[in-house]
Structure formats: structure tokens, C-alpha cells
C-alpha positions in Angstrom: 75.6 -41.0 82.7 74.7 -41.3 79.0 71.8 -39.4 77.4 68.7 -41.5 76.6 67.0 -38.6 74.7 68.6 -35.7 72.9 66.4 -33.4 70.8 67.5 -30.4 68.9 65.2 -28.0 67.1 62.2 -30.3 66.9 59.6 -28.7 64.7 56.2 -30.1 63.7 54.1 -28.2 61.2 50.9 -28.9 59.4 49.6 -27.3 56.2 51.4 -25.1 53.7 51.7 -21.4 53.0 49.3 -19.2 54.9 47.5 -22.3 56.3 50.8 -23.6 57.8 50.6 -24.1 61.6 53.6 -24.9 63.7 52.6 -27.0 66.7 56.3 -27.4 67.8 58.7 -24.6 67.3 62.3 -25.7 67.6 62.1 -27.7 70.8 65.4 -28.6 72.5 65.5 -31.0 75.4 67.6 -33.8 76.8 67.2 -36.6 79.4 69.8 -38.8 80.9 69.2 -42.4 81.8 67.7 -42.3 85.3 66.0 -38.9 84.9 62.3 -38.4 85.8 61.1 -35.3 83.9 57.7 -33.7 83.8 56.6 -31.8 80.7 53.9 -29.2 81.5 52.0 -26.5 79.7 48.5 -25.3 79.1 46.2 -27.1 76.6 47.3 -26.5 73.1 51.0 -25.9 74.0 52.2 -28.9 72.0 52.8 -31.4 74.9 51.0 -34.4 73.2 52.6 -33.7 69.8 56.0 -33.6 71.5 55.3 -36.9 73.1 54.2 -38.4 69.8 57.4 -37.2 68.1 59.6 -38.5 70.9 57.7 -41.8 70.7 58.2 -42.1 66.9 54.5 -42.0 66.3 54.8 -38.7 64.4 57.7 -37.6 62.3 59.0 -34.1 62.9 59.0 -31.5 60.1 62.6 -30.5 61.1 65.1 -31.1 63.8 67.2 -33.9 65.2 66.2 -36.7 67.6 68.6 -39.2 69.2 67.2 -42.0 71.3 69.4 -44.4 73.1 72.4 -43.2 71.1 70.6 -43.8 67.8 70.3 -40.8 65.5 66.7 -41.5 64.3 66.2 -39.1 61.4 69.6 -37.5 60.8 71.8 -40.4 59.9 72.4 -42.2 56.6 70.7 -45.3 58.0 67.2 -45.0 59.4 66.1 -47.8 61.8 62.9 -49.7 61.4 60.9 -47.2 63.5 58.2 -49.7 64.5 60.7 -52.2 65.8 62.8 -49.5 67.4 59.7 -48.2 69.2 58.8 -51.6 70.4 62.3 -52.4 71.7 63.5 -49.1 73.0 60.5 -47.1 74.1 57.8 -47.9 76.7 54.5 -46.1 76.9 52.2 -45.4 79.9 48.8 -43.8 79.4 46.3 -42.0 81.7 43.8 -44.9 81.7 46.3 -47.8 81.5 44.9 -49.0 78.2 45.3 -52.6 79.1 43.7 -55.1 76.6 40.5 -56.0 78.4 40.3 -59.7 77.3 43.9 -60.4 78.4 45.0 -61.1 82.0 47.5 -58.9 83.7 50.2 -61.5 82.9 49.2 -61.7 79.2 49.2 -57.9 78.9 52.9 -57.9 80.0 53.7 -60.8 77.8 52.3 -59.0 74.7 55.2 -56.6 74.0 57.7 -59.4 74.6 55.9 -61.6 72.0 55.9 -58.7 69.5 59.7 -58.5 69.7 60.2 -62.3 69.5 60.7 -63.1 73.2 58.5 -66.1 74.0 58.4 -69.2 76.1 60.1 -69.6 79.4 62.2 -66.4 79.0 59.0 -64.3 78.5 57.1 -65.9 81.3 60.0 -65.3 83.7 60.3 -61.7 82.6 56.6 -61.1 83.1 56.6 -62.8 86.5 59.7 -60.7 87.6 58.0 -57.4 86.6 54.7 -58.2 88.2 56.4 -59.1 91.4 58.6 -56.0 91.2 55.4 -53.9 91.0 53.6 -55.8 93.7 50.8 -57.2 91.6 52.1 -60.8 91.2 49.0 -62.0 93.0 46.8 -60.3 90.4 48.5 -61.9 87.4 45.6 -64.1 86.3 42.9 -61.4 86.6 41.4 -59.5 83.8 41.8 -55.7 83.9 38.1 -55.2 85.0 38.9 -57.1 88.2 41.8 -54.8 89.1 41.7 -51.4 90.9 42.8 -48.3 89.1 46.2 -48.3 90.9 46.7 -52.0 90.1 45.9 -51.4 86.4 48.4 -48.7 86.2 51.1 -50.9 87.9 50.4 -53.6 85.3 50.7 -50.9 82.6 54.1 -49.9 84.0 55.2 -53.6 84.0 54.1 -53.8 80.3 56.1 -50.6 79.5 59.2 -52.1 81.2 58.9 -55.5 79.5 61.6 -54.9 76.8 63.9 -52.9 79.2 63.5 -49.7 77.2 65.9 -46.8 77.4 63.0 -44.3 77.5 59.5 -44.4 79.0 56.9 -41.8 77.8 54.0 -41.3 80.1 50.9 -39.3 79.2 49.0 -38.1 82.3 49.7 -41.3 84.2 48.2 -40.0 87.5 45.3 -37.9 86.3 42.7 -40.5 86.9 44.0 -41.5 90.3 43.4 -40.0 93.7 46.4 -38.3 95.5 47.5 -41.4 97.4 47.4 -43.7 94.4 48.9 -41.0 92.2 51.8 -40.6 94.6 52.3 -44.3 94.7 52.6 -44.5 90.9 55.0 -41.5 90.9 57.2 -43.2 93.5 57.2 -46.3 91.3 58.3 -44.3 88.3 61.0 -42.7 90.5 62.2 -46.1 91.6 62.3 -47.7 88.2 64.1 -44.7 86.6 66.8 -45.0 89.2 67.0 -48.8 89.4 66.6 -49.6 85.7 68.5 -46.5 84.4 65.4 -45.6 82.3 64.6 -42.0 81.4 61.0 -41.2 82.1 59.4 -38.2 80.4 55.9 -37.5 81.7 53.3 -35.1 80.2 51.1 -33.9 83.1 48.8 -31.2 84.4 49.0 -32.8 87.8 50.8 -30.3 90.0 50.3 -32.6 93.1 53.1 -34.9 91.7 55.7 -32.3 90.8 57.7 -32.8 94.0 58.5 -36.3 92.8 60.3 -35.4 89.6 63.9 -34.2 88.9 63.0 -31.5 86.4 60.0 -29.7 84.9 60.1 -28.6 81.3 57.5 -25.9 80.4 56.0 -25.6 77.0 54.1 -22.6 75.7 52.7 -22.2 72.2 55.0 -25.0 70.9 58.2 -23.7 72.4 60.2 -24.4 75.5 59.7 -21.5 77.9 61.6 -23.0 80.8 64.0 -25.9 79.9 64.3 -27.3 83.3 62.8 -26.0 86.5 64.1 -28.0 89.4 61.4 -29.9 91.3 60.1 -27.9 94.3 60.6 -24.5 92.6 57.5 -22.4 91.8 55.7 -23.2 88.6 55.4 -20.2 86.2 51.9 -18.7 85.9 49.6 -20.2 83.4 51.1 -23.7 83.6 48.7 -25.3 86.0 45.7 -25.6 83.7 
């Protein structure tokens, strides 16, 4: 199966000279389509910065990043990063981050509209995803009328709207109780398998680790363990 993400030597530094601080220090990682991977580490280890680099929100100081077969920074031709991000990457956040004045359906329609998919095709895609995630009956409700688990399901539908090669999730279960958190994890597991999407999830939530394929451990901006198999013990200091 093809790689959805390939990163080599990703480095992110701020400042110059003695004031230079390296937040990421030569990070190597890869994810195939269909992988569900957790990225763990203590606060300050570089997890959020890594997610921002992988999501094309922050440009690395050095290193190579290939997403969906496209060499983002290393080739002669650089894609329109904003458009590439909209079309190829889905984002899921801890608190869903749904737009409060849009209904569940309208929240899913938004990324389609931003990439030029409108009308009947967009409505059918939104309906398909809301049904797939078992919230079709909540389509006309504003986020405030949804439960926490329902909001997160709508957020996942929104992330899937443009059929991305990669989904980046930032603490997607942290605000949920164990039952709802496991429900979200099983949805991520199902969509990664059925849609061939690579899901990379930053998390401190050790309750959910049994649901992932691999755990990548970061410490002080570097990969300490490039891929502990789910179910193995988590190295000390990584559960903060």
C-alpha cells in the first residue's frame, strides 16, 4: 500500500545564534494509507509543532515532506499550499471547532464549497458522510444542540468531505468520556480502513492506545521510539 505521509529530517527552529531553539530535531516518520497512528510525548516535546508542519500550517526549517505522493518542499514545483491543504488534508480538533452559526450539514458543506464542489454533488456528499457517521438525523441542528460525541462525529464528517489522503487529529478524545472516546476511536479506525486514509493523532489519552496501529513517541523534539506496536507498554514519561 502506498505511503500517504513520508517525512525525513523535519526540523523546525525559531530564532538565530544563541537564541536559536529547535522545536523539532530531524524527525523521520511515515504512514501508509489506512494507518491509524498515535503521536505521544510530554508537554513541550514538539507534538503540536509536528502536526502543524505535517498540516502545512508551519513550514519546516529543514527536511523533506511528501504528502499523497507530492514532494511539498523539495521539488522544483511547489503546490499552492492552501489549496493542497484543503483538498488533501483533513483536520479534527479536541473540541470539534464547528462553526456555531452553521448547522451540522452546513459545517460539512463548507470545505466542499471552498474547493469548488457545490450544488447537488456537495449535498449528496454531505448527506452520505452524515449518514456514514450516524448523525444524519442531526443534520439540521446547530452545534449547540448536539452532544459532545455528535459534534465530534460531524467534525469527522467535515474532515472527510474532500476525501483526503491524510487526517490530522489533535487530541480528538480528550474532552470525551471513555465510552464516547472509544466510539470516536473506532470510527477513526473504520474510516482509515474503509477510505484508505492515514490518520495521525496527537494524544495524551492512553485509554485509546489499544485502538491504534502504532505509537510514535516524541521527546524534546526528536523521535524516541518510531513505532511501538499498539498494546505494548508505553515508555516512562510519555503519559503526561
